N, C-alpha and C positions, 0 to 999 in steps of 0.2 A: 539433660545437661546442656546448657547453652554453649559453653566452650567445649573444646576437645577434652575428653576424659583422659586423665593420665593413668597409664597402666604399667605395672611392673611384674615380671615373671622371674621368680627366684628359684634356684636349684639347691637342694640339700643333698643328702646321700640317696642315690637312686641310679637307675640305668639310663635316665634322661629320655625314656620312652614317652612320658607324658608331654614333655616339651616338644618332642618330635611330632607327636600326634597333633598338637595344637598348631605347630608351624606348617603342617600339611593341609590345613583347612583353607580351601580356596576362598570361602566367603570372608576370611579375615582381610583379604585385600580390599573388599568393598567397605569394610569397617574402618579402614585407615583414615577416612574423611572425618570420622567421629572420635578417633582415639589417637593419643600420642604415646608411643612406647618409650618410657623413661629408662627402663632397665630390663634387659633380656640378653644375657651374655651369649646365648646360642646364636643370636642374630647380630649383636653389636658388641665387640670386645671392649668398647669404650663406655659401656653402660655405667650409670651412676647408681650404686647400691644404696646411697644415702638420700636419693631423691624422694620428695613428697609425692605420693600417688593417691589417686581415688580408689583404685582397685589393685590389690596385691594378690597375685596367684603364686602359691608356694607348692612346689612338688618335692618329694623326697622325705625321708624320715630324719628326725633329729638324732644324729649318731656321733656327734662330737661336741665337746664343750664350746667350741667356736660357733657351732650352729645354734646352740642355745642362745647365745648373745645375738646372733644374726636375726633369728625370728622375733626376738624382743624388739630389736631396732626396726624391723619391718612393720611390726604392729604399731609402733609409735608414729611411723611415717605414713601409714595407710588409713583411709577412711573405712574401707571394706577389705577384709582378708578372706581369701578363698583357699581352702586346702584342696589340692588337685591330685587325685590318684590314690591308690591303696597305700603307698608308703607314707604319704602325708596324712591321710585320714586314719589309717589303722596301724601304722608302724611298719607295714610291709613284711615280706617273707623273711627279711633279715632279722626280724624280732621273734621268729618262730620259736626259738629255744630260749626265750627270755628268762626262764627259771634256772638255767644252768649258770655257773659262775662265768662272768665275762672273760676272765683271764683264760679259762679253759677253752671257750669258744674262739678267742683270738688265736691261741696257740694252734688249735686244730686247723684253722684256715690259713694263717699267715706264718706259723712257726715262730722263728725269732725275728721276723721282719719288723721294721720300725717305720713309723710315719711321722710327719711333722705336726700332725694335729693331735689333740687329746681325745682319743676314741672313748665311746661309751655305748651301752646297750641302745639299740634303735628304739625310738618311741614316736608316737604321733605328734604332730605339731600342736594339737590342742592340749597336750600335757603341759605346755609352757606358755601359751598365749590364747586369747579368746579368738576362736575361728567363727566367722559369720555364716559361712556356707561351705558345703562339701561337694566336690565333683568326684564321683566314685568310679572305680574300675582300674584295670591293670593291662593296658592303659584305658583311660576313660573313652567313651564313645564320642565321636566328633559332634554328634547332635547335642550332647550334654554341654559341651563347651559353648556351642552357638547359642543354645537356649539360655544358659546362665549369664553369659556375657551380654547378650542382647537384652535380656530382661533388666539387668542392672543398669545398662546404658540408658534405658528409657525411664529410669527412676522408679521401677517397680521391683518386685522381689520374686525370685524363682521358687517354685514349689519343691518340696522334698519328696522323695519316693518312699512310701511307707507300706509297700506290699512286696511279696516274695517272687522269686523267679518262677515258682510253680504256676502263678497266675498267667504268665506269658506262655508257659508250656501248654497250659490248657487252651488258651486262646488260639494257639497255633496248631492244636490237635496233635501234639507230639506224644508218642508212647511214653509212659512214665518210667524213667531209668531206675528209680528206686523200687517201685512196686513190680513192674513187669520184667525188669532185667536183674533185680536184686542187688544193684550196685549202690555203694554208699554215697548217694547224691546229696549235696548240701543245699539244693534248691529251696527246700521248705524254710530255711532260716536266712537265706541270702537275699539282699536287696536287689530288686528287679531293675531293668533298664537296658539290659543287653539283648533283649528279645530272645532270651533262652538259647543263646548261640550254641553252647556246648551240648546241652540235652537234645537239641534239634538234630545233632549228628550222632546221638546215642551215647554221648560221653557224659559221665557224671559231673555235676557242677562241683568245683572245689572252693567256691565262695570268694572269688577275687574281688567282688564289689562290697564285701563285708556284710556283717549281719544286719538285719533290719533294725532300725532304731526304735525308740518309743517303748522299750521293754516288751516287744512282741516277738522277739526271736526265741522260740522255745527250744533251746538246746537240749533240755531234758526230754521232751517228747521225741525228738529225733534220735537222741542217744538211746532211748528205749527201743526204737525200731531197729537201730544198728545192733544193739545188744541181742535182740531176738534173732538177728541174722548171723549171730556168732562172733561179732567183733568184740574184742576185749576193751576195757576202759582205756588202756594206753593207746590202742589203735584209734579209738574214737577221738580222744583228745589230740592226738597227733594230727589227724585229718582236719579237725575243727580249728586248730591253732594256726594253720598255715597263714590265714589272713585275719585271724581273730585273736591273736595271742594276748592282746591288751584289753579284750572285752571283760569287764569286771564280773559278769554273770556266768561266763563259760564254765569254769572248773567247778564252781559251786553247784550248778545245775546238773552237770554230768555226774559228779560225785554222788549226788542225791539218788540217781537211778541205781547206782551200784551199792548203795547203802540199804535200799529197800529189801526187806526180808532177811537182813543179816541178824 
């Protein structure tokens, strides 16, 4: 881009951890010669939410009717839309129990509390608008921010990650948490990019970067392994739903394993 690229960073329902991670990137200072930040309320309370931008970064899940309208407005004003973090990409942990009545969930958490917004079940940004690229993680890795933003700024396109955490485990020589420790690790179905941080410490992956795309997340194969280790269908679904509640293949594939031989 010959001129400064216009950037906007928008927050929906989240813990703001993704924005904080981005704000802590030292290399961002070096990029200020190439970018103009039109909207980012964490940095500037006078940000313009209606500004036209080249790249819109959206973090958080769509959890109110007002946010539905906001993401549509962002899409109209942006050339490129990037969903940032697990909430924006997958709906986040707040959509874990999406199959329960919303009113029941609300009452469990807030009782009779009222808010000025019109709340709804948390959903990914892509449910409402076209998303051009995803940055995964809870929060994303700093290197993923730098790579995506840098690639877009030079007029190219960042590659997506299409392999599981298990590959990084093997490359690092980590003992297998699933096979050797017998713990319900979601590494085989989870998108890599974290350098297998949790399994490196002997902790089972909970899937915070979401399931691998391109229809290669074999929930059924992993569910079969979990079943053989004594986990019930409900336990398997609960663990897999934490960061994959909106995955259209999840329940179908897990149910298939428990229907075999019936």
